[in-house]
Backbone as numpy.savetxt, mean C-alpha at the origin, in Angstrom:
# Nx Ny Nz CAx CAy CAz Cx Cy Cz
3.09 -69.25 -2.78 1.97 -68.53 -2.58 2.20 -67.34 -1.77
3.18 -67.58 -0.66 3.39 -66.28 0.13 4.04 -65.23 -0.64
4.89 -65.67 -1.67 5.72 -64.61 -2.32 4.65 -63.88 -3.13
3.67 -64.64 -3.87 2.91 -63.98 -4.62 1.92 -62.98 -3.81
1.41 -63.53 -2.80 0.54 -62.63 -1.90 1.44 -61.22 -1.49
2.65 -61.57 -1.13 3.49 -60.48 -0.64 3.72 -59.49 -1.84
3.86 -60.05 -3.04 4.04 -59.10 -4.16 2.82 -58.37 -4.33
1.58 -58.93 -4.19 0.32 -58.24 -4.25 0.22 -57.23 -3.31
0.64 -57.45 -2.06 0.50 -56.52 -0.94 1.47 -55.44 -1.25
2.69 -55.53 -1.81 3.60 -54.54 -2.16 2.99 -53.64 -3.15
2.39 -54.28 -4.11 1.79 -53.37 -5.21 0.51 -52.48 -4.69
-0.23 -53.16 -3.84 -1.29 -52.38 -3.35 -0.72 -51.10 -2.54
0.27 -51.51 -1.70 0.97 -50.35 -0.85 1.54 -49.30 -1.67
2.13 -49.62 -2.75 2.59 -48.57 -3.78 1.55 -47.86 -4.32
0.33 -48.46 -4.72 -0.84 -47.74 -5.22 -1.34 -46.92 -4.15
-1.39 -47.30 -3.02 -2.08 -46.52 -1.98 -1.02 -45.17 -1.71
0.28 -45.52 -1.65 1.21 -44.30 -1.53 1.09 -43.39 -2.68
0.93 -43.83 -3.86 0.61 -42.99 -5.05 -0.57 -42.07 -4.93
-1.67 -42.77 -4.55 -2.90 -41.90 -4.37 -2.67 -40.96 -3.28
-2.09 -41.33 -2.04 -1.99 -40.42 -1.11 -0.99 -39.20 -1.40
0.01 -39.49 -2.23 0.83 -38.46 -2.74 0.11 -37.49 -3.72
-0.73 -37.98 -4.57 -1.41 -37.14 -5.42 -2.36 -36.34 -4.66
-3.06 -36.90 -3.56 -4.00 -36.14 -2.79 -3.19 -35.07 -2.04
-2.08 -35.34 -1.58 -1.21 -34.43 -0.79 -1.01 -33.14 -1.64
-0.37 -33.49 -2.90 -0.06 -32.39 -3.85 -1.29 -31.49 -4.19
-2.48 -32.34 -4.27 -3.63 -31.56 -4.64 -4.08 -30.65 -3.51
-3.85 -31.01 -2.30 -4.21 -30.17 -1.19 -3.30 -28.93 -0.98
-2.01 -29.24 -1.28 -1.13 -28.15 -1.24 -1.37 -26.97 -2.31
-1.60 -27.59 -3.55 -1.99 -26.55 -4.49 -3.25 -25.83 -4.25
-4.15 -26.49 -3.65 -5.50 -25.83 -3.35 -5.18 -24.65 -2.27
-4.35 -25.09 -1.38 -3.97 -23.99 -0.23 -3.36 -22.98 -0.95
-2.32 -23.09 -1.78 -1.57 -22.01 -2.57 -2.49 -21.26 -3.34
-3.47 -21.76 -3.90 -4.32 -21.00 -4.91 -5.17 -20.12 -4.07
-5.67 -20.61 -2.94 -6.43 -19.83 -1.99 -5.69 -18.59 -1.39
-4.44 -18.98 -0.93 -3.62 -17.91 -0.35 -3.21 -16.73 -1.40
-3.05 -17.26 -2.72 -2.69 -16.20 -3.73 -3.75 -15.35 -4.03
-5.05 -16.18 -3.97 -6.18 -15.25 -4.36 -6.42 -14.28 -3.35
-6.29 -14.62 -1.98 -6.42 -13.61 -0.90 -5.51 -12.55 -0.97
-4.25 -12.81 -1.35 -3.22 -11.94 -1.35 -3.53 -10.90 -2.47
-3.93 -11.43 -3.59 -4.31 -10.51 -4.69 -5.38 -9.56 -4.36
-6.34 -10.21 -3.76 -7.56 -9.25 -3.30 -7.13 -8.26 -2.32
-6.18 -8.64 -1.36 -5.69 -7.58 -0.44 -4.86 -6.53 -1.18
-4.11 -6.76 -2.13 -3.27 -5.81 -2.84 -3.95 -4.95 -3.71
-5.06 -5.57 -4.33 -5.80 -4.72 -5.31 -6.61 -3.59 -4.63
-6.79 -3.76 -3.36 -7.53 -2.76 -2.41 -9.03 -2.49 -2.81
-9.69 -2.33 -1.66 -11.17 -2.10 -1.94 -11.55 -0.81 -2.53
-10.62 0.05 -2.52 -10.62 1.42 -3.15 -11.10 1.28 -4.70
-10.69 0.22 -5.31 -10.75 0.16 -6.66 -12.16 -0.59 -7.09
-12.79 -1.05 -6.16 -14.02 -1.80 -6.46 -15.09 -0.96 -7.00
-15.03 0.31 -6.50 -16.04 1.22 -6.86 -15.62 1.97 -8.24
-14.60 1.67 -8.74 -14.12 2.37 -10.04 -13.82 1.49 -11.05
-14.94 1.09 -11.84 -14.93 0.23 -12.93 -14.11 0.60 -13.99
-13.83 1.94 -13.99 -12.95 2.47 -15.22 -11.50 2.26 -14.98
-11.11 1.71 -13.82 -9.76 1.63 -13.57 -9.09 0.60 -14.45
-7.88 0.79 -14.98 -7.16 0.10 -16.04 -6.00 -0.59 -15.27
-5.88 -1.93 -15.27 -4.73 -2.51 -14.54 -3.62 -2.76 -15.57
-2.51 -2.49 -15.09 -1.19 -2.76 -15.74 -0.33 -3.93 -15.03
0.29 -4.71 -15.72 1.22 -5.63 -15.15 2.37 -5.25 -14.23
2.63 -3.79 -14.40 3.75 -3.28 -13.66 3.50 -2.78 -12.31
2.29 -2.94 -11.95 1.69 -2.51 -10.60 1.14 -1.20 -10.59
0.85 -0.50 -11.86 0.09 0.71 -11.89 -1.39 0.49 -12.32
-2.24 1.34 -11.84 -3.64 1.37 -12.01 -4.16 2.72 -12.41
-4.38 2.90 -13.75 -5.06 4.17 -14.11 -6.31 4.35 -13.76
-6.71 5.44 -13.34 -8.10 5.71 -13.03 -8.57 6.71 -14.05
-9.52 6.18 -14.94 -9.88 7.01 -16.06 -11.48 6.93 -16.32
-12.28 7.93 -16.26 -11.78 9.31 -15.97 -11.35 9.72 -14.57
-10.39 10.66 -14.47 -9.91 10.94 -13.12 -11.05 11.15 -12.17
-10.90 11.01 -10.92 -12.00 11.18 -9.87 -11.54 12.35 -9.12
-12.55 13.27 -8.85 -12.44 14.44 -7.97 -12.34 13.93 -6.57
-11.30 14.33 -5.76 -11.21 13.86 -4.47 -11.53 14.98 -3.49
-12.40 14.82 -2.50 -12.77 15.79 -1.56 -11.65 16.38 -0.74
-11.85 17.70 -0.30 -10.79 18.37 0.43 -10.95 17.83 1.85
-9.74 17.69 2.58 -9.70 17.47 4.01 -8.52 18.20 4.55
-8.66 18.43 5.83 -7.61 19.14 6.77 -7.19 18.37 7.92
-5.90 18.20 8.01 -5.27 17.43 9.01 -4.18 18.40 9.69
-3.35 17.88 10.65 -2.37 18.54 11.20 -0.98 18.10 10.72
-0.09 19.07 10.23 1.21 18.60 9.72 2.30 18.29 10.85
3.50 18.00 10.45 4.33 17.64 11.32 4.99 18.88 12.12
4.48 19.93 11.71 4.92 21.35 12.44 3.86 21.78 13.45
2.72 20.99 13.46 1.54 21.38 14.32 0.75 22.35 13.76
0.62 22.51 12.36 -0.17 23.52 11.69 -1.13 22.78 10.99
-2.46 23.43 10.80 -3.40 22.86 9.88 -2.99 22.78 8.52
-3.29 21.63 7.77 -2.87 21.56 6.32 -3.96 20.82 5.68
-4.35 21.42 4.50 -5.40 20.96 3.73 -4.95 20.41 2.38
-5.74 19.48 1.79 -5.43 18.92 0.49 -5.30 20.05 -0.53
-6.28 20.93 -0.34 -6.51 22.11 -1.19 -5.17 22.93 -1.26
-4.41 22.89 -0.27 -3.17 23.72 -0.28 -2.19 23.28 -1.25
-2.41 22.11 -1.70 -1.51 21.49 -2.82 -1.98 21.67 -4.22
-2.96 22.41 -4.45 -3.55 22.54 -5.84 -2.50 23.29 -6.63
-2.37 22.74 -8.04 -1.35 23.35 -8.86 -0.13 22.37 -8.87
-0.19 21.49 -8.03 1.10 20.33 -7.94 0.40 18.95 -8.02
1.27 18.01 -8.64 0.94 16.63 -8.57 1.11 16.26 -6.98
0.35 15.17 -6.58 0.37 14.72 -5.16 0.44 13.26 -5.12
1.70 12.84 -4.58 1.92 11.48 -4.35 1.53 11.21 -2.87
0.59 10.41 -2.50 0.00 10.29 -1.23 0.06 8.76 -0.86
0.39 8.64 0.52 0.38 7.07 1.03 -0.06 7.26 2.49
-0.61 6.04 2.95 -1.04 5.88 4.36 -0.05 5.03 5.08
0.14 5.35 6.30 0.93 4.51 7.18 1.08 4.87 8.57
2.21 4.52 9.35 2.40 5.02 10.72 3.82 4.79 10.94
4.40 5.64 11.87 5.74 5.71 12.07 6.37 4.39 12.85
5.37 3.83 13.64 5.81 2.64 14.32 5.77 1.31 13.44
5.49 1.45 12.26 5.49 0.29 11.18 6.72 -0.28 11.05
6.88 -1.51 11.12 8.15 -2.29 11.05 8.71 -2.60 9.63
7.78 -2.38 8.66 8.39 -2.86 7.30 7.78 -2.04 6.17
6.54 -2.22 5.88 6.02 -1.41 4.55 6.18 -0.03 4.65
5.85 0.72 5.75 5.78 2.15 5.70 7.37 2.79 5.57
8.31 2.31 6.27 9.53 2.87 6.05 10.12 2.60 4.63
9.72 1.45 4.15 10.14 1.20 2.75 9.53 2.08 1.71
8.16 2.37 1.89 7.45 3.24 0.99 8.08 4.85 1.13
8.45 5.19 2.23 8.89 6.46 2.44 10.33 6.48 1.77
11.02 5.41 1.98 12.29 5.42 1.25 12.26 5.66 -0.23
11.15 4.80 -0.76 10.88 5.18 -2.12 10.47 6.54 -2.55
9.75 7.11 -1.81 9.29 8.53 -1.90 10.54 9.33 -2.02
11.47 9.15 -1.10 12.70 9.94 -1.20 13.44 9.69 -2.51
13.49 8.58 -2.92 14.23 8.19 -4.21 13.48 8.75 -5.40
12.09 8.66 -5.39 11.42 9.35 -6.37 11.62 10.73 -6.56
11.57 11.36 -5.52 11.83 12.93 -5.30 13.04 13.32 -5.81
14.11 12.47 -5.49 15.46 12.75 -5.92 15.64 12.47 -7.46
14.83 11.47 -7.90 15.02 11.18 -9.44 14.27 12.20 -10.20
13.50 13.08 -9.62 12.71 13.88 -10.37 13.52 15.19 -10.82
14.65 15.45 -10.10 15.60 16.58 -10.30 14.72 17.79 -10.26
14.89 18.59 -11.44 14.19 19.92 -11.50 12.68 19.78 -11.51
12.05 18.49 -11.77 10.58 18.43 -11.71 10.13 18.28 -10.25
10.96 18.02 -9.31 10.53 17.76 -7.97 9.67 18.65 -7.35
9.85 20.02 -7.67 9.19 20.99 -6.92 7.65 21.10 -7.37
7.42 20.26 -8.44 6.01 20.35 -9.07 5.29 19.11 -8.49
5.89 18.37 -7.63 5.12 17.11 -6.96 5.30 17.24 -5.54
4.15 17.23 -4.77 4.15 17.02 -3.41 4.01 15.61 -2.86
4.77 15.26 -1.76 4.83 13.91 -1.28 4.10 13.88 0.04
3.17 13.22 0.25 2.34 13.28 1.54 2.29 11.90 2.16
2.39 11.90 3.40 2.34 10.61 4.33 1.26 11.04 5.22
0.33 10.23 5.38 -0.87 10.37 6.24 -0.87 9.17 7.20
-0.79 9.55 8.55 -0.62 8.58 9.47 -2.14 7.97 9.97
-2.15 6.68 10.01 -3.37 6.03 10.42 -3.35 5.73 11.99
-2.27 6.27 12.71 -2.07 6.01 13.98 -1.99 7.35 14.79
-3.05 8.18 14.70 -2.90 9.52 15.35 -2.65 9.53 16.80
-3.06 8.23 17.46 -2.87 8.25 18.99 -1.33 8.49 19.32
-0.47 7.74 18.60 1.06 7.82 18.87 1.68 8.73 18.05
1.16 8.93 16.69 1.84 9.75 15.65 1.56 11.19 15.94
1.96 11.90 16.91 1.81 13.24 17.14 2.76 14.11 16.04
2.42 15.44 15.92 3.23 16.11 14.99 4.67 16.09 15.39
5.08 16.06 16.58 6.60 15.93 17.03 7.07 14.53 16.63
6.33 13.54 16.88 6.77 12.16 16.52 7.07 12.06 15.03
6.14 12.56 14.23 6.46 12.55 12.86 7.66 13.28 12.36
7.70 14.53 12.93 8.90 15.47 12.59 10.10 14.76 12.85
10.31 14.23 14.07 11.54 13.62 14.59 11.79 12.33 13.70
10.73 11.51 13.30 10.90 10.45 12.55 11.55 10.85 11.06
10.96 11.88 10.68 11.34 12.34 9.22 12.80 12.89 9.33
13.14 13.65 10.46 14.45 14.19 10.65 15.49 13.08 10.76
15.13 12.07 11.50 16.00 11.02 11.76 16.43 10.25 10.35
15.40 10.13 9.62 15.53 9.28 8.43 15.79 10.20 7.08
15.98 11.55 7.43 16.34 12.51 6.41 15.29 12.39 5.28
14.00 12.47 5.61 13.01 12.47 4.62 12.55 13.83 4.38
13.40 14.59 3.81 13.23 16.04 3.49 12.15 16.15 2.47
11.37 17.23 2.50 10.41 17.37 1.35 9.22 16.73 1.29
8.95 15.89 2.51 7.81 14.99 2.55 6.82 15.67 3.63
5.67 15.70 3.33 4.62 16.25 4.30 3.99 15.19 5.11
4.11 15.33 6.43 3.52 14.22 7.32 2.24 14.85 7.90
1.13 14.07 7.91 0.02 14.56 8.41 -0.67 13.51 9.47
-1.33 14.13 10.46 -1.93 13.23 11.38 -3.21 13.83 11.92
-4.03 12.99 12.51 -5.32 13.54 13.06 -6.03 12.37 13.84
-7.22 12.79 14.28 -7.96 11.69 15.20 -8.62 10.70 14.23
-8.69 9.68 14.79 -9.16 8.39 14.08 -10.55 8.61 13.46
-11.48 9.13 13.89 -12.79 9.40 13.05 -12.57 10.09 11.84
-11.85 11.17 11.89 -11.44 12.06 10.74 -10.84 11.27 9.67
-9.76 10.46 10.10 -8.99 9.64 9.19 -9.87 8.61 8.44
-10.78 8.01 9.20 -11.57 6.92 8.67 -12.53 7.67 7.68
-12.93 8.95 7.97 -13.96 9.66 7.08 -13.22 10.04 5.61
-12.10 10.45 5.68 -11.37 10.97 4.55 -10.88 9.70 3.73
-10.70 8.63 4.45 -10.15 7.34 3.86 -11.27 6.58 2.85
-12.42 7.01 3.21 -13.49 6.27 2.36 -13.19 6.46 0.99
-12.98 7.79 0.57 -12.80 8.04 -0.86 -11.60 7.35 -1.54
-10.52 6.87 -0.62 -9.35 6.19 -1.18 -9.56 4.75 -1.01
-10.59 4.32 -0.40 -10.77 2.88 -0.04 -9.86 2.40 1.05
-9.43 3.39 1.93 -8.36 3.14 3.09 -9.12 2.21 4.12
-8.53 1.23 4.56 -9.02 0.45 5.66 -7.89 0.22 6.62
-8.09 0.20 7.92 -7.12 0.03 8.82 -7.66 -0.50 10.14
-6.83 -1.36 10.78 -7.31 -2.01 12.08 -6.27 -2.15 12.98
-6.46 -2.01 14.24 -5.32 -2.04 15.26 -5.25 -3.56 15.81
-3.97 -4.03 15.81 -3.72 -5.36 16.43 -3.01 -5.36 17.84
-3.49 -5.98 18.69 -2.88 -5.90 20.08 -1.54 -6.37 19.94
-0.63 -5.73 20.73 0.73 -6.17 20.89 1.04 -6.62 22.33
2.25 -6.64 22.67 2.73 -7.18 24.07 2.35 -6.24 25.12
2.12 -4.95 24.82 1.74 -4.00 25.77 0.62 -3.00 25.02
-0.05 -2.16 25.81 -0.86 -1.46 25.36 -0.43 -0.37 24.26
0.91 0.11 24.45 1.53 0.89 23.42 2.25 0.20 22.41
2.28 -1.04 22.30 3.04 -1.84 21.41 2.24 -2.40 20.25
1.05 -1.82 19.82 0.20 -2.52 18.99 0.73 -2.19 17.54
0.28 -2.97 16.65 0.53 -2.71 15.23 -0.78 -2.37 14.66
-0.63 -1.77 13.31 -1.86 -1.38 12.53 -1.79 -1.98 11.05
-2.73 -2.83 10.86 -2.83 -3.27 9.41 -3.68 -2.29 8.64
-3.09 -1.89 7.48 -3.65 -0.91 6.62 -3.36 -0.96 5.20
-4.20 -0.26 4.43 -4.12 -0.22 2.98 -2.72 0.32 2.72
-1.96 -0.43 1.81 -0.69 -0.08 1.34 -0.71 0.46 -0.11
0.47 1.01 -0.72 0.57 1.54 -1.95 0.42 3.03 -1.87
0.35 3.69 -3.11 0.24 5.13 -3.05 -0.80 5.56 -4.09
-1.19 6.85 -4.05 -2.14 7.37 -4.84 -1.52 8.70 -5.51
-1.79 8.79 -6.67 -1.23 9.94 -7.42 -2.55 10.85 -7.91
-2.45 12.24 -7.51 -3.46 13.10 -7.69 -2.86 14.20 -8.67
-3.77 14.75 -9.65 -3.17 15.61 -10.50 -3.28 17.00 -9.96
-2.88 18.16 -10.66 -2.82 19.32 -10.14 -4.15 20.01 -9.79
-5.23 19.37 -10.27 -6.63 19.77 -9.98 -7.16 18.99 -8.74
-6.30 18.06 -8.24 -6.88 17.51 -7.08 -7.75 16.19 -7.45
-7.45 15.76 -8.68 -8.35 14.49 -9.06 -7.25 13.20 -8.99
-7.90 12.20 -8.49 -7.14 10.88 -8.58 -6.91 10.31 -10.00
-5.72 10.13 -10.31 -5.42 9.70 -11.74 -4.77 8.32 -11.74
-4.04 7.99 -10.57 -3.17 6.76 -10.76 -3.17 6.17 -9.39
-3.03 4.71 -9.33 -2.91 4.00 -8.02 -1.67 3.12 -8.32
-0.64 3.07 -7.39 0.49 2.36 -7.42 0.50 1.35 -6.35
0.76 0.16 -6.74 0.69 -1.04 -5.75 2.06 -0.97 -4.89
2.06 -1.29 -3.68 3.47 -1.32 -3.01 4.32 -2.29 -3.66
5.59 -1.82 -3.64 6.69 -2.63 -4.33 7.11 -2.31 -5.81
6.26 -1.39 -6.42 6.47 -0.90 -7.72 7.91 -0.36 -7.80
8.54 -0.30 -8.83 9.93 0.24 -8.95 9.74 1.90 -8.93
10.50 2.48 -8.17 10.42 4.01 -8.12 10.67 4.62 -9.46
11.46 4.07 -10.29 11.73 4.57 -11.55 10.46 4.56 -12.44
9.62 3.72 -12.33 8.24 3.67 -13.01 7.47 5.08 -12.73
7.47 5.19 -11.39 6.70 6.48 -10.92 7.49 7.63 -11.42
8.66 7.75 -11.31 9.48 8.87 -11.85 9.18 9.02 -13.25
9.26 7.99 -14.16 8.85 8.16 -15.55 7.51 8.84 -15.78
6.54 8.23 -14.97 5.18 8.70 -15.19 5.00 10.19 -14.86
5.56 10.63 -13.83 5.47 11.99 -13.30 6.19 12.73 -14.29
7.39 12.38 -14.89 8.06 13.30 -15.75 7.16 13.41 -17.06
6.57 12.32 -17.51 5.77 12.58 -18.72 4.47 13.34 -18.40
3.93 13.24 -17.23 2.87 14.02 -17.00 3.28 15.49 -16.80
4.21 15.77 -16.25 4.67 17.27 -16.01 5.13 17.86 -17.40
5.61 17.07 -18.27 6.03 17.57 -19.62 4.95 17.76 -20.52
3.80 16.97 -20.29 2.67 17.09 -21.26 2.06 18.44 -21.38
């Protein structure tokens, strides 16, 4: 009798373990799904929610069709001079947002800009590369200039300005950024929209590139657009 009861208890225990295991796997799957969904929403950027004509490609490019006219803005470049978006009319513009104290995404994006510019060869002069700081408090023109010099980021235009102006111009790009407290008042981080925006020579937004896209993809796009 005891052996039979013992066998029944073992069977119940195994069934219980089986049910608990299935529940555990279900919870893990649900958490992963939620995390993936949030990540996808973050990387898709709010800038595209207003553009129902945007066409998504699996390679990380998003075509904006029809192209969207982007308003002019004026900031200060790394040499301390006023610089306007309209100054770049007649050239394609590859633009990104970031800040020089960024520990990961921003330096990677700027390195990719350098690779894209190099890969364009003779076409390079027909494309302007623009980095707009979202951290105007720390990113003075001198800081940006020294940052570019140290990392040999030749040919890239660095722009900075006061926070209200940055937030105002960022509306049209779907830019969002928030400051995160650090260990000291000057050691904060900035969460911000990543990726890059391509404007045509008329100043119209025509393409959105997600962060991490292969530089060769952007080079190919630009070569085709310039040659068209």
